[in-house]
All heavy atoms as a GROMACS GRO file, in nm:
protein
  600
    1MET      N    1   7.881   6.708  10.918
    1MET     CA    2   7.901   6.820  10.827
    1MET      C    3   7.985   6.925  10.890
    1MET      O    4   8.042   7.014  10.827
    1MET     CB    5   7.766   6.872  10.784
    1MET     CG    6   7.787   6.984  10.683
    1MET     SD    7   7.640   6.993  10.577
    1MET     CE    8   7.648   7.165  10.543
    2ALA      N    9   8.005   6.919  11.022
    2ALA     CA   10   8.082   7.024  11.092
    2ALA      C   11   8.226   7.025  11.038
    2ALA      O   12   8.289   7.127  11.025
    2ALA     CB   13   8.080   6.998  11.245
    3LYS      N   14   8.282   6.904  11.005
    3LYS     CA   15   8.411   6.890  10.955
    3LYS      C   16   8.429   6.965  10.817
    3LYS      O   17   8.524   7.030  10.792
    3LYS     CB   18   8.456   6.746  10.939
    3LYS     CG   19   8.602   6.727  10.917
    3LYS     CD   20   8.641   6.579  10.932
    3LYS     CE   21   8.791   6.566  10.933
    3LYS     NZ   22   8.834   6.440  10.979
    4GLY      N   23   8.333   6.947  10.730
    4GLY     CA   24   8.332   7.012  10.602
    4GLY      C   25   8.324   7.165  10.619
    4GLY      O   26   8.391   7.237  10.546
    5SER      N   27   8.253   7.211  10.717
    5SER     CA   28   8.239   7.350  10.744
    5SER      C   29   8.370   7.411  10.791
    5SER      O   30   8.407   7.523  10.755
    5SER     CB   31   8.124   7.378  10.847
    5SER     OG   32   8.117   7.513  10.874
    6GLU      N   33   8.439   7.336  10.878
    6GLU     CA   34   8.572   7.381  10.926
    6GLU      C   35   8.668   7.391  10.807
    6GLU      O   36   8.748   7.486  10.800
    6GLU     CB   37   8.627   7.280  11.027
    6GLU     CG   38   8.552   7.280  11.160
    6GLU     CD   39   8.598   7.169  11.256
    6GLU    OE1   40   8.710   7.116  11.233
    6GLU    OE2   41   8.525   7.136  11.347
    7LYS      N   42   8.666   7.300  10.715
    7LYS     CA   43   8.757   7.300  10.603
    7LYS      C   44   8.724   7.421  10.517
    7LYS      O   45   8.813   7.488  10.467
    7LYS     CB   46   8.743   7.175  10.512
    7LYS     CG   47   8.810   7.054  10.585
    7LYS     CD   48   8.794   6.933  10.490
    7LYS     CE   49   8.866   6.817  10.551
    7LYS     NZ   50   8.857   6.695  10.447
    8ARG      N   51   8.592   7.453  10.503
    8ARG     CA   52   8.551   7.568  10.419
    8ARG      C   53   8.601   7.692  10.489
    8ARG      O   54   8.655   7.785  10.423
    8ARG     CB   55   8.397   7.569  10.406
    8ARG     CG   56   8.344   7.688  10.341
    8ARG     CD   57   8.385   7.703  10.199
    8ARG     NE   58   8.334   7.830  10.140
    8ARG     CZ   59   8.375   7.876  10.026
    8ARG    NH1   60   8.468   7.816   9.959
    8ARG    NH2   61   8.326   7.991   9.985
    9GLU      N   62   8.583   7.709  10.616
    9GLU     CA   63   8.618   7.829  10.690
    9GLU      C   64   8.769   7.846  10.682
    9GLU      O   65   8.819   7.958  10.664
    9GLU     CB   66   8.575   7.817  10.832
    9GLU     CG   67   8.429   7.833  10.856
    9GLU     CD   68   8.385   7.811  10.997
    9GLU    OE1   69   8.470   7.805  11.093
    9GLU    OE2   70   8.268   7.792  11.020
   10LYS      N   71   8.849   7.740  10.697
   10LYS     CA   72   8.989   7.744  10.683
   10LYS      C   73   9.034   7.790  10.543
   10LYS      O   74   9.121   7.874  10.524
   10LYS     CB   75   9.056   7.612  10.714
   10LYS     CG   76   9.204   7.607  10.714
   10LYS     CD   77   9.264   7.474  10.751
   10LYS     CE   78   9.416   7.473  10.752
   10LYS     NZ   79   9.469   7.346  10.786
   11PHE      N   80   8.966   7.732  10.440
   11PHE     CA   81   9.000   7.769  10.301
   11PHE      C   82   8.973   7.918  10.279
   11PHE      O   83   9.055   7.990  10.225
   11PHE     CB   84   8.916   7.691  10.206
   11PHE     CG   85   8.931   7.728  10.061
   11PHE    CD1   86   9.045   7.691   9.990
   11PHE    CD2   87   8.840   7.817  10.002
   11PHE    CE1   88   9.064   7.731   9.857
   11PHE    CE2   89   8.862   7.858   9.870
   11PHE     CZ   90   8.972   7.816   9.801
   12VAL      N   91   8.854   7.963  10.322
   12VAL     CA   92   8.818   8.109  10.299
   12VAL      C   93   8.921   8.198  10.370
   12VAL      O   94   8.974   8.295  10.310
   12VAL     CB   95   8.676   8.135  10.351
   12VAL    CG1   96   8.646   8.285  10.357
   12VAL    CG2   97   8.574   8.061  10.261
   13ARG      N   98   8.952   8.165  10.495
   13ARG     CA   99   9.044   8.253  10.571
   13ARG      C  100   9.183   8.256  10.505
   13ARG      O  101   9.234   8.359  10.485
   13ARG     CB  102   9.059   8.194  10.713
   13ARG     CG  103   9.153   8.271  10.800
   13ARG     CD  104   9.162   8.216  10.944
   13ARG     NE  105   9.175   8.072  10.956
   13ARG     CZ  106   9.285   8.002  10.948
   13ARG    NH1  107   9.397   8.065  10.933
   13ARG    NH2  108   9.286   7.869  10.961
   14LEU      N  109   9.235   8.141  10.470
   14LEU     CA  110   9.366   8.132  10.404
   14LEU      C  111   9.365   8.196  10.263
   14LEU      O  112   9.458   8.270  10.227
   14LEU     CB  113   9.419   7.994  10.401
   14LEU     CG  114   9.456   7.929  10.538
   14LEU    CD1  115   9.488   7.782  10.522
   14LEU    CD2  116   9.566   8.008  10.603
   15ALA      N  117   9.264   8.166  10.184
   15ALA     CA  118   9.257   8.216  10.050
   15ALA      C  119   9.245   8.368  10.048
   15ALA      O  120   9.313   8.433   9.965
   15ALA     CB  121   9.140   8.150   9.971
   16GLU      N  122   9.168   8.425  10.137
   16GLU     CA  123   9.145   8.569  10.137
   16GLU      C  124   9.280   8.640  10.175
   16GLU      O  125   9.326   8.732  10.110
   16GLU     CB  126   9.037   8.613  10.232
   16GLU     CG  127   8.901   8.587  10.178
   16GLU     CD  128   8.787   8.619  10.270
   16GLU    OE1  129   8.818   8.648  10.393
   16GLU    OE2  130   8.672   8.619  10.225
   17GLY      N  131   9.345   8.585  10.280
   17GLY     CA  132   9.472   8.646  10.325
   17GLY      C  133   9.579   8.634  10.217
   17GLY      O  134   9.657   8.732  10.193
   18ARG      N  135   9.596   8.520  10.162
   18ARG     CA  136   9.705   8.491  10.069
   18ARG      C  137   9.682   8.567   9.940
   18ARG      O  138   9.773   8.621   9.878
   18ARG     CB  139   9.714   8.345  10.039
   18ARG     CG  140   9.774   8.267  10.158
   18ARG     CD  141   9.776   8.123  10.137
   18ARG     NE  142   9.825   8.050  10.265
   18ARG     CZ  143   9.838   7.920  10.269
   18ARG    NH1  144   9.822   7.846  10.163
   18ARG    NH2  145   9.876   7.866  10.386
   19THR      N  146   9.553   8.573   9.893
   19THR     CA  147   9.523   8.650   9.769
   19THR      C  148   9.551   8.798   9.792
   19THR      O  149   9.600   8.865   9.706
   19THR     CB  150   9.379   8.620   9.723
   19THR    OG1  151   9.365   8.480   9.707
   19THR    CG2  152   9.353   8.693   9.593
   20GLN      N  153   9.506   8.848   9.904
   20GLN     CA  154   9.530   8.991   9.932
   20GLN      C  155   9.677   9.019   9.937
   20GLN      O  156   9.725   9.120   9.881
   20GLN     CB  157   9.466   9.032  10.069
   20GLN     CG  158   9.459   9.182  10.083
   20GLN     CD  159   9.383   9.249   9.978
   20GLN    OE1  160   9.270   9.218   9.948
   20GLN    NE2  161   9.438   9.351   9.917
   21SER      N  162   9.757   8.931   9.989
   21SER     CA  163   9.903   8.949   9.997
   21SER      C  164   9.964   8.950   9.854
   21SER      O  165  10.051   9.030   9.826
   21SER     CB  166   9.970   8.840  10.078
   21SER     OG  167   9.934   8.846  10.215
   22ALA      N  168   9.912   8.858   9.771
   22ALA     CA  169   9.956   8.850   9.633
   22ALA      C  170   9.924   8.988   9.558
   22ALA      O  171  10.005   9.037   9.482
   22ALA     CB  172   9.897   8.734   9.564
   23LEU      N  173   9.798   9.031   9.576
   23LEU     CA  174   9.758   9.158   9.516
   23LEU      C  175   9.844   9.276   9.559
   23LEU      O  176   9.882   9.366   9.475
   23LEU     CB  177   9.611   9.182   9.539
   23LEU     CG  178   9.515   9.091   9.478
   23LEU    CD1  179   9.367   9.119   9.526
   23LEU    CD2  180   9.509   9.107   9.326
   24ASP      N  181   9.875   9.280   9.687
   24ASP     CA  182   9.956   9.385   9.737
   24ASP      C  183  10.098   9.376   9.679
   24ASP      O  184  10.155   9.484   9.646
   24ASP     CB  185   9.969   9.378   9.891
   24ASP     CG  186   9.834   9.410   9.963
   24ASP    OD1  187   9.748   9.470   9.902
   24ASP    OD2  188   9.825   9.368  10.082
   25ALA      N  189  10.156   9.260   9.663
   25ALA     CA  190  10.282   9.239   9.605
   25ALA      C  191  10.285   9.284   9.455
   25ALA      O  192  10.381   9.348   9.410
   25ALA     CB  193  10.328   9.097   9.618
   26ILE      N  194  10.178   9.252   9.385
   26ILE     CA  195  10.168   9.291   9.247
   26ILE      C  196  10.160   9.445   9.230
   26ILE      O  197  10.226   9.502   9.148
   26ILE     CB  198  10.044   9.231   9.179
   26ILE    CG1  199  10.074   9.074   9.158
   26ILE    CG2  200  10.017   9.286   9.040
   26ILE    CD1  201   9.953   8.996   9.123
   27ARG      N  202  10.085   9.516   9.328
   27ARG     CA  203  10.085   9.659   9.326
   27ARG      C  204  10.224   9.716   9.349
   27ARG      O  205  10.260   9.820   9.293
   27ARG     CB  206   9.984   9.710   9.429
   27ARG     CG  207   9.838   9.686   9.387
   27ARG     CD  208   9.738   9.745   9.485
   27ARG     NE  209   9.605   9.694   9.457
   27ARG     CZ  210   9.544   9.603   9.531
   27ARG    NH1  211   9.603   9.554   9.642
   27ARG    NH2  212   9.425   9.565   9.497
   28LYS      N  213  10.295   9.652   9.441
   28LYS     CA  214  10.432   9.704   9.471
   28LYS      C  215  10.520   9.688   9.345
   28LYS      O  216  10.603   9.772   9.320
   28LYS     CB  217  10.493   9.626   9.587
   28LYS     CG  218  10.428   9.669   9.717
   28LYS     CD  219  10.480   9.588   9.833
   28LYS     CE  220  10.410   9.623   9.964
   28LYS     NZ  221  10.466   9.545  10.078
   29LEU      N  222  10.502   9.577   9.272
   29LEU     CA  223  10.578   9.564   9.143
   29LEU      C  224  10.543   9.682   9.049
   29LEU      O  225  10.631   9.734   8.985
   29LEU     CB  226  10.541   9.431   9.077
   29LEU     CG  227  10.620   9.310   9.124
   29LEU    CD1  228  10.556   9.186   9.065
   29LEU    CD2  229  10.760   9.318   9.088
   30GLY      N  230  10.420   9.719   9.048
   30GLY     CA  231  10.378   9.828   8.963
   30GLY      C  232  10.444   9.959   9.002
   30GLY      O  233  10.474  10.048   8.918
   31ASN      N  234  10.481   9.976   9.128
   31ASN     CA  235  10.556  10.096   9.169
   31ASN      C  236  10.694  10.108   9.107
   31ASN      O  237  10.747  10.219   9.093
   31ASN     CB  238  10.570  10.101   9.322
   31ASN     CG  239  10.440  10.115   9.397
   31ASN    OD1  240  10.339  10.161   9.339
   31ASN    ND2  241  10.432  10.083   9.522
   32LEU      N  242  10.747   9.994   9.065
   32LEU     CA  243  10.879   9.995   8.997
   32LEU      C  244  10.875  10.060   8.856
   32LEU      O  245  10.977  10.078   8.800
   32LEU     CB  246  10.928   9.848   8.986
   32LEU     CG  247  10.960   9.777   9.113
   32LEU    CD1  248  10.999   9.635   9.086
   32LEU    CD2  249  11.078   9.850   9.183
   33SER      N  250  10.755  10.094   8.807
   33SER     CA  251  10.738  10.152   8.675
   33SER      C  252  10.784  10.300   8.674
   33SER      O  253  10.796  10.359   8.568
   33SER     CB  254  10.598  10.142   8.627
   33SER     OG  255  10.512  10.221   8.707
   34ASN      N  256  10.813  10.357   8.789
   34ASN     CA  257  10.853  10.494   8.796
   34ASN      C  258  10.990  10.514   8.739
   34ASN      O  259  11.094  10.483   8.805
   34ASN     CB  260  10.849  10.543   8.941
   34ASN     CG  261  10.882  10.686   8.959
   34ASN    OD1  262  10.941  10.754   8.865
   34ASN    ND2  263  10.861  10.737   9.083
   35ARG      N  264  11.006  10.565   8.622
   35ARG     CA  265  11.138  10.581   8.555
   35ARG      C  266  11.222  10.687   8.619
   35ARG      O  267  11.341  10.688   8.592
   35ARG     CB  268  11.112  10.610   8.403
   35ARG     CG  269  11.062  10.490   8.329
   35ARG     CD  270  11.115  10.493   8.186
   35ARG     NE  271  11.066  10.384   8.111
   35ARG     CZ  272  11.144  10.281   8.074
   35ARG    NH1  273  11.267  10.278   8.113
   35ARG    NH2  274  11.097  10.181   8.007
   36ARG      N  275  11.169  10.777   8.694
   36ARG     CA  276  11.250  10.872   8.768
   36ARG      C  277  11.329  10.807   8.880
   36ARG      O  278  11.429  10.863   8.922
   36ARG     CB  279  11.168  10.986   8.815
   36ARG     CG  280  11.116  11.078   8.703
   36ARG     CD  281  11.033  11.186   8.755
   36ARG     NE  282  10.902  11.132   8.789
   36ARG     CZ  283  10.809  11.193   8.856
   36ARG    NH1  284  10.825  11.320   8.896
   36ARG    NH2  285  10.690  11.134   8.874
   37ALA      N  286  11.278  10.696   8.929
   37ALA     CA  287  11.340  10.632   9.042
   37ALA      C  288  11.414  10.503   9.004
   37ALA      O  289  11.511  10.459   9.078
   37ALA     CB  290  11.240  10.595   9.151
   38TYR      N  291  11.380  10.446   8.889
   38TYR     CA  292  11.436  10.317   8.852
   38TYR      C  293  11.475  10.314   8.706
   38TYR      O  294  11.412  10.386   8.627
   38TYR     CB  295  11.341  10.206   8.880
   38TYR     CG  296  11.285  10.197   9.019
   38TYR    CD1  297  11.152  10.241   9.051
   38TYR    CD2  298  11.364  10.154   9.125
   38TYR    CE1  299  11.108  10.239   9.180
   38TYR    CE2  300  11.316  10.153   9.253
   38TYR     CZ  301  11.194  10.193   9.282
   38TYR     OH  302  11.138  10.197   9.409
   39GLU      N  303  11.567  10.231   8.675
   39GLU     CA  304  11.607  10.211   8.533
   39GLU      C  305  11.586  10.065   8.493
   39GLU      O  306  11.623   9.974   8.563
   39GLU     CB  307  11.756  10.242   8.518
   39GLU     CG  308  11.803  10.236   8.372
   39GLU     CD  309  11.955  10.270   8.360
   39GLU    OE1  310  11.996  10.364   8.429
   39GLU    OE2  311  12.022  10.204   8.284
   40TYR      N  312  11.513  10.048   8.384
   40TYR     CA  313  11.479   9.913   8.340
   40TYR      C  314  11.453   9.924   8.185
   40TYR      O  315  11.438  10.029   8.132
   40TYR     CB  316  11.355   9.852   8.409
   40TYR     CG  317  11.233   9.940   8.395
   40TYR    CD1  318  11.143   9.926   8.294
   40TYR    CD2  319  11.203  10.040   8.491
   40TYR    CE1  320  11.030  10.006   8.282
   40TYR    CE2  321  11.095  10.118   8.477
   40TYR     CZ  322  11.006  10.106   8.374
   40TYR     OH  323  10.896  10.180   8.362
   41ASP      N  324  11.448   9.807   8.119
   41ASP     CA  325  11.418   9.804   7.978
   41ASP      C  326  11.303   9.711   7.953
   41ASP      O  327  11.251   9.646   8.046
   41ASP     CB  328  11.544   9.764   7.892
   41ASP     CG  329  11.596   9.630   7.929
   41ASP    OD1  330  11.524   9.542   7.974
   41ASP    OD2  331  11.722   9.611   7.915
   42ASP      N  332  11.259   9.712   7.826
   42ASP     CA  333  11.145   9.632   7.791
   42ASP      C  334  11.158   9.479   7.818
   42ASP      O  335  11.060   9.414   7.854
   42ASP     CB  336  11.104   9.652   7.640
   42ASP     CG  337  11.046   9.792   7.615
   42ASP    OD1  338  11.000   9.854   7.708
   42ASP    OD2  339  11.043   9.828   7.501
   43ALA      N  340  11.281   9.434   7.806
   43ALA     CA  341  11.309   9.291   7.839
   43ALA      C  342  11.279   9.260   7.981
   43ALA      O  343  11.224   9.155   8.016
   43ALA     CB  344  11.450   9.260   7.794
   44ASP      N  345  11.314   9.353   8.070
   44ASP     CA  346  11.294   9.335   8.212
   44ASP      C  347  11.143   9.320   8.240
   44ASP      O  348  11.094   9.232   8.310
   44ASP     CB  349  11.350   9.448   8.295
   44ASP     CG  350  11.497   9.455   8.287
   44ASP    OD1  351  11.568   9.356   8.272
   44ASP    OD2  352  11.550   9.572   8.290
   45VAL      N  353  11.068   9.412   8.182
   45VAL     CA  354  10.921   9.412   8.204
   45VAL      C  355  10.856   9.292   8.141
   45VAL      O  356  10.771   9.229   8.208
   45VAL     CB  357  10.861   9.543   8.131
   45VAL    CG1  358  10.714   9.540   8.143
   45VAL    CG2  359  10.917   9.666   8.194
   46LYS      N  360  10.900   9.251   8.025
   46LYS     CA  361  10.842   9.127   7.970
   46LYS      C  362  10.871   9.002   8.051
   46LYS      O  363  10.787   8.913   8.067
   46LYS     CB  364  10.901   9.108   7.826
   46LYS     CG  365  10.847   9.208   7.722
   46LYS     CD  366  10.901   9.181   7.586
   46LYS     CE  367  10.845   9.292   7.494
   46LYS     NZ  368  10.903   9.276   7.362
   47LYS      N  369  10.994   8.995   8.114
   47LYS     CA  370  11.024   8.884   8.203
   47LYS      C  371  10.926   8.883   8.322
   47LYS      O  372  10.877   8.770   8.366
   47LYS     CB  373  11.166   8.888   8.251
   47LYS     CG  374  11.270   8.851   8.146
   47LYS     CD  375  11.405   8.859   8.199
   47LYS     CE  376  11.512   8.839   8.096
   47LYS     NZ  377  11.649   8.857   8.150
   48ILE      N  378  10.908   8.996   8.384
   48ILE     CA  379  10.823   9.005   8.504
   48ILE      C  380  10.679   8.963   8.465
   48ILE      O  381  10.616   8.880   8.536
   48ILE     CB  382  10.822   9.149   8.562
   48ILE    CG1  383  10.957   9.176   8.623
   48ILE    CG2  384  10.711   9.167   8.666
   48ILE    CD1  385  10.982   9.324   8.660
   49ILE      N  386  10.626   9.020   8.355
   49ILE     CA  387  10.490   8.991   8.315
   49ILE      C  388  10.474   8.842   8.276
   49ILE      O  389  10.380   8.781   8.312
   49ILE     CB  390  10.448   9.083   8.200
   49ILE    CG1  391  10.435   9.225   8.254
   49ILE    CG2  392  10.318   9.039   8.140
   49ILE    CD1  393  10.413   9.330   8.151
   50LYS      N  394  10.571   8.788   8.212
   50LYS     CA  395  10.566   8.645   8.173
   50LYS      C  396  10.556   8.556   8.298
   50LYS      O  397  10.480   8.465   8.305
   50LYS     CB  398  10.683   8.606   8.086
   50LYS     CG  399  10.676   8.459   8.044
   50LYS     CD  400  10.795   8.416   7.969
   50LYS     CE  401  10.789   8.269   7.922
   50LYS     NZ  402  10.728   8.171   8.002
   51VAL      N  403  10.645   8.578   8.391
   51VAL     CA  404  10.649   8.493   8.512
   51VAL      C  405  10.513   8.510   8.591
   51VAL      O  406  10.464   8.405   8.644
   51VAL     CB  407  10.767   8.519   8.598
   51VAL    CG1  408  10.763   8.646   8.680
   51VAL    CG2  409  10.796   8.407   8.693
   52LEU      N  410  10.457   8.628   8.597
   52LEU     CA  411  10.327   8.646   8.663
   52LEU      C  412  10.218   8.573   8.585
   52LEU      O  413  10.131   8.508   8.649
   52LEU     CB  414  10.300   8.790   8.681
   52LEU     CG  415  10.389   8.870   8.781
   52LEU    CD1  416  10.353   9.016   8.773
   52LEU    CD2  417  10.374   8.812   8.923
   53ARG      N  418  10.219   8.583   8.457
   53ARG     CA  419  10.117   8.515   8.373
   53ARG      C  420  10.128   8.363   8.392
   53ARG      O  421  10.027   8.291   8.403
   53ARG     CB  422  10.131   8.555   8.226
   53ARG     CG  423  10.067   8.689   8.196
   53ARG     CD  424  10.061   8.719   8.059
   53ARG     NE  425  10.001   8.852   8.034
   53ARG     CZ  426  10.040   8.936   7.936
   53ARG    NH1  427  10.134   8.906   7.856
   53ARG    NH2  428   9.979   9.049   7.924
   54ASP      N  429  10.252   8.319   8.393
   54ASP     CA  430  10.275   8.173   8.404
   54ASP      C  431  10.220   8.126   8.535
   54ASP      O  432  10.159   8.021   8.550
   54ASP     CB  433  10.423   8.135   8.392
   54ASP     CG  434  10.476   8.151   8.253
   54ASP    OD1  435  10.397   8.164   8.155
   54ASP    OD2  436  10.600   8.144   8.233
   55ALA      N  437  10.243   8.203   8.646
   55ALA     CA  438  10.199   8.164   8.776
   55ALA      C  439  10.052   8.167   8.780
   55ALA      O  440   9.990   8.070   8.841
   55ALA     CB  441  10.254   8.261   8.884
   56THR      N  442   9.982   8.263   8.727
   56THR     CA  443   9.835   8.263   8.726
   56THR      C  444   9.778   8.152   8.640
   56THR      O  445   9.679   8.090   8.687
   56THR     CB  446   9.775   8.402   8.685
   56THR    OG1  447   9.822   8.434   8.552
   56THR    CG2  448   9.808   8.513   8.782
   57SER      N  449   9.839   8.121   8.531
   57SER     CA  450   9.796   8.009   8.448
   57SER      C  451   9.805   7.876   8.528
   57SER      O  452   9.725   7.786   8.515
   57SER     CB  453   9.876   7.997   8.323
   57SER     OG  454   9.853   8.108   8.237
   58ASP      N  455   9.918   7.864   8.601
   58ASP     CA  456   9.936   7.743   8.689
   58ASP      C  457   9.822   7.729   8.787
   58ASP      O  458   9.772   7.618   8.815
   58ASP     CB  459  10.071   7.746   8.753
   58ASP     CG  460  10.104   7.618   8.828
   58ASP    OD1  461  10.082   7.507   8.766
   58ASP    OD2  462  10.156   7.628   8.940
   59ILE      N  463   9.785   7.842   8.851
   59ILE     CA  464   9.678   7.843   8.951
   59ILE      C  465   9.545   7.803   8.885
   59ILE      O  466   9.468   7.718   8.938
   59ILE     CB  467   9.665   7.979   9.016
   59ILE    CG1  468   9.787   8.005   9.106
   59ILE    CG2  469   9.539   7.987   9.102
   59ILE    CD1  470   9.795   8.150   9.155
   60GLU      N  471   9.520   7.853   8.763
   60GLU     CA  472   9.400   7.821   8.689
   60GLU      C  473   9.390   7.674   8.659
   60GLU      O  474   9.291   7.608   8.674
   60GLU     CB  475   9.385   7.902   8.562
   60GLU     CG  476   9.358   8.052   8.584
   60GLU     CD  477   9.352   8.126   8.456
   60GLU    OE1  478   9.401   8.078   8.352
   60GLU    OE2  479   9.307   8.238   8.462
   61ARG      N  480   9.507   7.615   8.617
   61ARG     CA  481   9.509   7.470   8.594
   61ARG      C  482   9.483   7.395   8.722
   61ARG      O  483   9.407   7.295   8.719
   61ARG     CB  484   9.644   7.432   8.538
   61ARG     CG  485   9.658   7.457   8.387
   61ARG     CD  486   9.783   7.389   8.330
   61ARG     NE  487   9.906   7.439   8.396
   61ARG     CZ  488   9.972   7.550   8.359
   61ARG    NH1  489   9.925   7.623   8.263
   61ARG    NH2  490  10.087   7.585   8.424
   62LYS      N  491   9.545   7.434   8.834
   62LYS     CA  492   9.523   7.364   8.955
   62LYS      C  493   9.379   7.364   9.011
   62LYS      O  494   9.327   7.263   9.052
   62LYS     CB  495   9.613   7.421   9.066
   62LYS     CG  496   9.758   7.380   9.042
   62LYS     CD  497   9.848   7.434   9.154
   62LYS     CE  498   9.991   7.391   9.137
   62LYS     NZ  499  10.077   7.442   9.245
   63PHE      N  500   9.314   7.481   8.992
   63PHE     CA  501   9.175   7.491   9.030
   63PHE      C  502   9.075   7.452   8.927
   63PHE      O  503   8.958   7.428   8.954
   63PHE     CB  504   9.146   7.632   9.076
   63PHE     CG  505   9.181   7.674   9.216
   63PHE    CD1  506   9.294   7.746   9.233
   63PHE    CD2  507   9.113   7.620   9.321
   63PHE    CE1  508   9.335   7.784   9.362
   63PHE    CE2  509   9.150   7.655   9.454
   63PHE     CZ  510   9.260   7.736   9.475
   64GLY      N  511   9.122   7.437   8.804
   64GLY     CA  512   9.039   7.386   8.691
   64GLY      C  513   8.941   7.498   8.650
   64GLY      O  514   8.827   7.466   8.614
   65THR      N  515   8.977   7.624   8.660
   65THR     CA  516   8.886   7.736   8.624
   65THR      C  517   8.964   7.850   8.561
   65THR      O  518   9.088   7.861   8.579
   65THR     CB  519   8.814   7.788   8.749
   65THR    OG1  520   8.724   7.893   8.711
   65THR    CG2  521   8.906   7.840   8.854
   66THR      N  522   8.898   7.939   8.485
   66THR     CA  523   8.963   8.056   8.430
   66THR      C  524   8.890   8.185   8.466
   66THR      O  525   8.906   8.284   8.403
   66THR     CB  526   8.968   8.046   8.276
   66THR    OG1  527   8.831   8.029   8.225
   66THR    CG2  528   9.052   7.924   8.226
   67SER      N  529   8.802   8.178   8.570
   67SER     CA  530   8.727   8.295   8.606
   67SER      C  531   8.809   8.392   8.688
   67SER      O  532   8.897   8.350   8.761
   67SER     CB  533   8.597   8.254   8.678
   67SER     OG  534   8.626   8.198   8.796
   68GLY      N  535   8.778   8.518   8.680
   68GLY     CA  536   8.846   8.618   8.760
   68GLY      C  537   8.757   8.738   8.779
   68GLY      O  538   8.666   8.762   8.701
   69ASP      N  539   8.774   8.814   8.882
   69ASP     CA  540   8.684   8.923   8.920
   69ASP      C  541   8.748   9.054   8.913
   69ASP      O  542   8.690   9.150   8.863
   69ASP     CB  543   8.639   8.894   9.068
   69ASP     CG  544   8.566   9.010   9.132
   69ASP    OD1  545   8.640   9.100   9.179
   69ASP    OD2  546   8.444   9.007   9.130
   70GLY      N  547   8.879   9.072   8.949
   70GLY     CA  548   8.950   9.201   8.935
   70GLY      C  549   8.908   9.302   9.040
   70GLY      O  550   8.939   9.420   9.029
   71ALA      N  551   8.836   9.259   9.145
   71ALA     CA  552   8.807   9.350   9.255
   71ALA      C  553   8.926   9.400   9.328
   71ALA      O  554   9.031   9.337   9.336
   71ALA     CB  555   8.710   9.280   9.352
   72ASP      N  556   8.909   9.517   9.383
   72ASP     CA  557   9.021   9.578   9.460
   72ASP      C  558   9.056   9.504   9.590
   72ASP      O  559   9.168   9.495   9.628
   72ASP     CB  560   8.987   9.725   9.486
   72ASP     CG  561   9.113   9.815   9.484
   72ASP    OD1  562   9.206   9.777   9.417
   72ASP    OD2  563   9.107   9.921   9.541
   73LYS      N  564   8.954   9.454   9.654
   73LYS     CA  565   8.968   9.379   9.780
   73LYS      C  566   8.917   9.242   9.759
   73LYS      O  567   8.799   9.224   9.721
   73LYS     CB  568   8.892   9.456   9.892
   73LYS     CG  569   8.908   9.398  10.029
   73LYS     CD  570   9.039   9.448  10.093
   73LYS     CE  571   9.041   9.410  10.238
   73LYS     NZ  572   9.163   9.432  10.295
   74PHE      N  573   9.001   9.139   9.778
   74PHE     CA  574   8.964   9.005   9.748
   74PHE      C  575   8.872   8.953   9.863
   74PHE      O  576   8.900   8.964   9.983
   74PHE     CB  577   9.086   8.914   9.739
   74PHE     CG  578   9.049   8.776   9.713
   74PHE    CD1  579   9.010   8.732   9.585
   74PHE    CD2  580   9.053   8.683   9.815
   74PHE    CE1  581   8.980   8.600   9.562
   74PHE    CE2  582   9.020   8.545   9.792
   74PHE     CZ  583   8.979   8.507   9.661
   75LYS      N  584   8.760   8.899   9.822
   75LYS     CA  585   8.662   8.828   9.917
   75LYS      C  586   8.604   8.708   9.845
   75LYS      O  587   8.576   8.711   9.728
   75LYS     CB  588   8.550   8.927   9.955
   75LYS     CG  589   8.587   9.030  10.056
   75LYS     CD  590   8.595   8.954  10.188
   75LYS     CE  591   8.610   9.060  10.303
   75LYS     NZ  592   8.655   8.995  10.422
   76LEU      N  593   8.582   8.606   9.920
   76LEU     CA  594   8.513   8.490   9.865
   76LEU      C  595   8.369   8.496   9.882
   76LEU      O  596   8.320   8.559   9.970
   76LEU     CB  597   8.570   8.356   9.931
   76LEU     CG  598   8.709   8.326   9.892
   76LEU    CD1  599   8.754   8.202   9.972
   76LEU    CD2  600   8.726   8.296   9.743
   0.00000   0.00000   0.00000
C-alpha cells in the first residue's frame, strides 16, 4: 500500500500547486478589466470566458465530475 500512498501524495502535491497557479492566472486575467489601463470590447471578453469555460469543461470530463468549491486557497 506504500506505493498507492506515494501516488496519492504526488497527486495532492501537484494538484494543489497547479490549481493554485491556475487560480492566480485567472485573477490576473481579471486585472485586465480595468478600462482606465486597457482597451477591449465585449467580443474579447466573450472569447476569454469561452476558452476558460471550455477548459474547465474538459477537466470535468477527464475527471468525470462536476463538483467545485470556489475556495480562495485550493486544498485537497
